[in-house]
N, C-alpha and C positions, 0 to 999 in steps of 0.2 A: 884506696888508690891509683890512679891514670896514673901513663907514663911522664907523665912533664912534674910529678909531686905532689901534683892534688888536687885536693877531694875535686868528689867531679858531682858537681855543681845537681842539684834538685832541676824540674822541669821547669817548677813556674819562676825559681832566681832562673832560671840561665837567657829568659826571655824569647825562648820559641812560644808560650806561652803565649802570652802578648801579640805576636808576628802572626800567630794562626787564628786571633779574633779578629785584623786585617787584611789575611787572603779574600779571596772573593770566590764567594760558597758552589759546585756545578749547579747550571741551570737543570735542571729537570724536568721534561714536557708535558704536558698533563695530558693524562691519557687517554681522556676523555677526550681530548677537543685530537688527539690523532688517529684517532679509532673514528670520529668526523668527521678529516680527511679521508682515510680512507675508502671509509664507504662510500664517498663524494665522487674517489679518485674511481670508485670500483662501477657507480653508473654513469656515469662519463661515461668507462672505456665499454660498459653496455652498451651504449646508446648508437659509438662506433661501428662497435662491429653490425648492430643493428641496420645503422644503414649501410654497408659493407654488404652486407649476407643479399639485403633487396636492390645493392648495385648491382653486385653479380649474379642475381637475378634475372635483371633487365639485360645485361650483356649475356648471360647464355643466350636468352629468348632473340634477339637481336643474332645473335649470332648464326640459330636456329632462320630465322626468317631469308639471312643474308646466304647463305646458305641455298638455298631455294632458288631463291634469284641467279643462283649461277651458270650456266648454260650449259657449263657441262658433267654430263655424266662420276658417281662414284667406280670406284677404278679391284674389278674384280682379283682380293691376294692371291697369288699362286705361289706358289716355289714349286713344282715339277710339271716339264715341259710335256712328259706325257695328257695333262692336265686339259691345256689348253689348247681349242679346238680350229679346227683349217676352216677360215672363213673367205669364199671368195674375194669379196670386196676388203680382205685386208682386216688385218685387228692393231691395232698402236700399245706396244707392251713398253714395258716400265726395271731396267738393266737397273742390278746396281753394282759398285763396282768393293769388294769384296775387301775390308776394314776402315772405305771413306764414307761420308756420306753423300756424294753425287752419283746421280739419277740419271741415265738416256733414258730417254723420250726419242721410241721410233716407232715408224709403223711398215708393217712389215705381211706378205701373204704367208708363207713357212717361216714361224720362229727360229724351229727346227738347226735350219740354210742361215738363217740372216742369224743364229745365236755365233754359230761355229764362223765369220766371217769378220763380227765381232772383234771376237775370244782372240784370231790369232793377230791382231793389229792394237791386244792391250796385255799390256807387263802384269796388270795383277785381275785375276780370279771377277767375269761379271757370272751374276746369279740374277735369275728370273724375279722379282717384285708383285707384280703383277700383268695384268692388259684389261682393254677393253674394244669390244667386237667396233671397227666405225674407220671410214676412209678419210680418205687426207684432210677436208675439213674440219673429222673433229678433231685430230693430227693438228690441225692447227690453231685448233679452238685450247687446246691446251700448250700449246709453244706460246700460244698470246697468258693463259692462264698465269703461267711459273716466269714469265718473261724476268724479271727481279729477282731469279733468284740465276738467272743464266751464269755458267763459269765463265772465267776470262781463260778467256783462248778454249774453249772445248761447240767450239759452234752453234748454230744453232735448235742441236742436241742432249746438250747434257750441263747437270742444272746441279748446284751444290743448295743440298739440305730440302728439297722443298718440300710444302705439308702436301702430303697427298691424302686422299678422301679414298677413303675402300669403305666398301657395302663392310654389311654387319655380319 
């Protein structure tokens, strides 16, 4: 007997059996149908990857063509002032402010002297990133090339994270 004093009813007598017959059955998906759907999705993804891969190859080729049309030379990567040659026509230098992505593009005949003067007026340490031998026309070409990266308040020589192209 239960707490109410009545005997326990059997499962059949309680009506739970009848109610269970009317409950909706769980729907199970056909596993073969699921497999077909997954294979179809897999085929579609492979096709998308193939298209993206061919587009990437085309973009790389376009980039190579565009780089060949750019009238500015690639930059000599250099961190040591002793490795920079003195040149009577001058050289274009690329200096970075330590801790930022700011780059200064300028021209000088003697880089050590120029860096010392620039460092005096800058609270952040300047370090050499690279150089290119050349005169004022080449400097103008570099500045025109990177004009979209000019820093506000940086005058005509400071640029924010320009995509510099270095020699290999």
